[in-house]
C-alpha positions, 0 to 999 in steps of 0.5 A: 683720208679716213683717218682725216675724217676721224680725227676731224670727228674726235676734235668736234665731239671734244670742243662740244664736250668742252662747251657743253662741260663749261655751259652745264659748269657755269649753270651750275655756278650761276645757281649758287647762292652766296655765303656771305659778304666781305668788305675791305678797305684799303688806302686811308684807314679813317672810317668815314663810311662804315662797314655795314652801309657798304653792306646795306648798298651790296644786299637789299635791306630785308635780305640775306646773302645766303638768300641771293643767287649768284645768277642774280647778281650785276656786279656793275650795277654794285660797283655803281651805287657803291661808286655814288656814295659820296664818301667812297672813291672807288670800289670793286665788286665781285664773287670769290669761288667760295661764294663771298661777295667782296667789295674792295672800298676806297674811300675819299681822302680830306686834304681840307675842311672848309667854313664858307657862309655857315657850312661846311664841308670838306674838300678832297684829293681831287679838288672835289666837294665832301660832305662831312662824316658823323663817325670820323672828324679828318686832322686836315686845315680849316679853311675859312673864306670863299671857294668858288670855280675861279680859285677851286682849281688853284686852292685844291693844288695848294692843299695837295702840296700841303698833304703830301709834305709831310711838314706842312701837313703837320705845321698848317694848321689853318688858312683864311682866304682875304677878299682881295685873294691872298692868304693868312696861314696859322701853324700848330705850335707857335703864335705868330701868322703867315702872311702868303700873299696870293695863289702864285709861286706856292712851291718857293714860298713853301721851300723859304719857309720851311727853310726859315722855319727850320733855322730858326727853330734852331736858336728859338727865334720862332716864340718872338715873332707876331708876322711871318711873311711869304710874299716876297719870293727872294726873302722872308720877313719877319715882324716881332 
């Protein structure tokens, strides 16, 4: 019985000691000041948002990182502040062991640039509006015509299809949205117009176009055409 009691006492003392050391270390660590801030961009390297902009969102304008205690940081609040920035898709903010406040930032990915009623903006990969950047201009298809709540989802899916396909991303540079909802497209290296039709059978139409292009480019006949009609999913109709 004495051995049992002595063992229990030792366990309790060890437990109390661990709690004390943990609390002491946590308090001491929390009182430490930051050494610096560091911003890491992941994914697309296009500089839509500057590192200085992210730093200003992390640290108040007139303060130095070295004047801020780790205890006073609200990392969730900082992440929300960064994620509210209109060029940022997602961020992860944390403090390293050596006192560096780090922000890992993923920027939004523009997949089309819209020109409508005198305004211009990007559509990002999620189908949301994204403002233009004063730092960088994305090389994406230029789209004229109206995007609204009725066609936004289908058009965003079309833009994603173009963006994710290396051939289409390189070649499709312009899209015009007609009043009846049909689409006209422009190719980068040739003068013909692509009559895409309505937003149906998108994958099939693009497959037909790529098959036609690969065949026609071999005999140099692409320069002869004025219009490539993809409206009929069973065939590609060309007009000289």
